C-alpha positions as CSV (number, residue, x, y, z in Angstrom):
1,X,6.5,28.7,6.6
2,X,6.1,25.1,7.9
3,X,9.6,24.7,9.6
4,X,11.4,25.8,12.7
5,X,15.1,25.6,13.1
6,X,16.5,23.0,15.5
7,X,19.9,21.2,15.8
8,X,21.7,18.1,14.9
9,X,21.0,16.5,18.3
10,X,17.2,17.3,18.6
11,X,15.7,14.4,20.5
12,X,12.5,14.4,18.4
13,X,14.6,14.7,15.3
14,X,16.6,11.6,16.3
15,X,13.4,9.6,16.5
16,X,12.3,10.7,13.0
17,X,15.9,10.2,11.6
18,X,16.0,6.7,13.0
19,X,13.1,5.8,10.7
20,X,14.9,7.1,7.5
21,X,16.4,4.6,5.2
22,X,19.9,6.2,5.2
23,X,20.3,6.3,9.0
24,X,23.7,4.9,9.8
25,X,23.5,4.3,13.5
26,X,20.0,3.9,14.9
27,X,19.7,5.7,18.3
28,X,22.8,7.8,17.9
29,X,22.3,11.2,19.5
30,X,23.3,13.0,16.4
31,X,21.9,12.4,12.9
32,X,23.7,15.0,10.7
33,X,27.0,14.5,8.9
34,X,30.0,16.6,10.2
35,X,30.2,20.2,9.0
36,X,27.9,23.0,8.4
37,X,24.2,22.3,8.6
38,X,20.6,23.6,8.8
39,X,18.3,21.3,10.7
40,X,14.5,21.9,10.4
41,X,11.5,20.2,12.0
42,X,7.9,21.0,11.4
43,X,5.5,22.1,14.1
44,X,3.6,18.8,14.5
45,X,6.9,16.9,14.5
46,X,6.0,14.8,11.5
47,X,8.8,16.0,9.2
48,X,12.5,16.5,9.4
49,X,14.9,18.2,6.9
50,X,18.7,18.6,6.9
51,X,20.7,20.8,4.6
52,X,24.4,20.0,4.9
53,X,27.1,22.1,3.3
54,X,30.2,20.0,3.3
55,X,33.5,21.7,2.5
56,X,34.3,20.8,-1.2
57,X,37.7,19.4,-0.4
58,X,36.1,16.6,1.6
59,X,33.4,15.7,-1.0
60,X,33.9,12.7,-3.3
61,X,30.8,13.1,-5.6
62,X,30.6,15.2,-8.7
63,X,28.7,18.1,-7.1
64,X,31.4,19.2,-4.6
65,X,30.5,22.6,-3.2
66,X,26.7,22.2,-3.5
67,X,24.4,22.1,-0.5
68,X,23.3,18.5,0.2
69,X,19.9,17.5,1.4
70,X,21.2,14.7,3.5
71,X,17.9,13.8,5.2
72,X,14.2,14.5,4.4
73,X,11.4,12.5,6.0
74,X,7.7,13.4,5.9
75,X,5.4,11.2,8.1
76,X,2.5,13.7,8.0
77,X,-0.2,14.8,5.7
78,X,1.5,17.9,4.2
79,X,2.7,17.6,0.6
80,X,6.4,16.7,0.5
81,X,7.0,19.0,-2.4
82,X,5.7,21.9,-0.5
83,X,7.8,21.0,2.6
84,X,10.8,20.8,0.4
85,X,10.3,24.2,-1.1
86,X,9.8,25.7,2.4
87,X,12.9,24.0,3.6
88,X,15.0,25.5,0.8
89,X,13.5,28.9,1.5
90,X,14.5,28.5,5.2
91,X,18.0,27.4,4.3
92,X,18.4,30.4,2.0
93,X,17.5,32.7,5.0
94,X,20.7,31.6,6.6
95,X,23.0,30.9,3.6
96,X,23.5,32.3,0.1
97,X,23.2,29.3,-2.2
98,X,26.4,28.1,-3.9
99,X,26.7,28.0,-7.7
100,X,25.8,24.3,-7.8
101,X,22.7,24.9,-5.7
102,X,21.2,21.9,-3.8
103,X,21.8,18.3,-4.5
104,X,20.0,15.2,-3.1
105,X,20.6,11.6,-3.6
106,X,17.8,9.0,-3.7
107,X,18.3,5.3,-3.3
108,X,15.5,3.9,-5.5
109,X,16.0,0.4,-4.1
110,X,15.1,1.5,-0.6
111,X,12.0,3.6,-1.4
112,X,8.5,2.1,-1.7
113,X,7.4,4.6,-4.3
114,X,7.0,3.6,-7.9
115,X,8.5,6.9,-8.8
116,X,11.5,7.5,-6.4
117,X,12.3,11.2,-6.1
118,X,8.9,12.3,-7.4
119,X,8.4,14.9,-4.6
120,X,11.7,16.5,-5.4
121,X,10.8,16.6,-9.1
122,X,7.4,18.2,-8.2
123,X,9.4,20.8,-6.2
124,X,11.5,21.7,-9.2
125,X,14.5,19.5,-9.0
126,X,16.0,17.9,-12.1
127,X,17.6,14.5,-12.5
128,X,21.3,15.1,-13.2
129,X,22.9,11.7,-13.0
130,X,23.9,8.9,-10.7
131,X,26.6,8.5,-8.0
132,X,29.3,5.9,-8.4
133,X,27.3,3.9,-5.9
134,X,24.2,4.0,-8.1
135,X,22.1,6.6,-6.3
136,X,19.9,9.0,-8.3
137,X,21.2,12.6,-8.1
138,X,18.6,15.4,-8.2
139,X,19.6,19.1,-8.3
140,X,18.0,22.5,-7.9
141,X,20.1,25.4,-9.1
142,X,20.0,28.8,-7.2
143,X,17.9,30.5,-9.9
144,X,15.2,27.8,-9.5
145,X,15.0,28.2,-5.7
146,X,12.2,30.0,-3.8
147,X,12.9,33.3,-2.1
148,X,14.4,33.2,1.4
149,X,11.9,33.0,4.3
150,X,12.8,33.0,7.9
151,X,11.8,29.8,9.7
152,X,9.3,30.1,12.6
153,X,10.6,30.4,16.1
């Protein structure tokens, strides 16, 4: 397990989140959407993960009810696909996955990779469409998820 649980206002997490392309307000003391969340940071503080679980009635995309990976940033040497799998295992330690599993949205226009979303695909996600705004949607269903593992203290 590479992750430890933290919170939506973690000072180190704020700095990492500020460098993520989807950050709305640089420097804001919180970096997680409203609602239920699991925030994870790795031990050398080079990676940050957020699983949000918005209430379905407030969601406007086609995957209402799914967990949402609203932020993942890896600035270290660990493989992103392995960090993703560990983050999902840690999330499952706290929550039973919903029927629609986990969804993430990738803005291909804001990523330097020639294959945006590749680390998610390596982790087992599947492309399932696009949002109305043109973001790529990638999903992992509960039966494809790793077993639950407690994050480190």
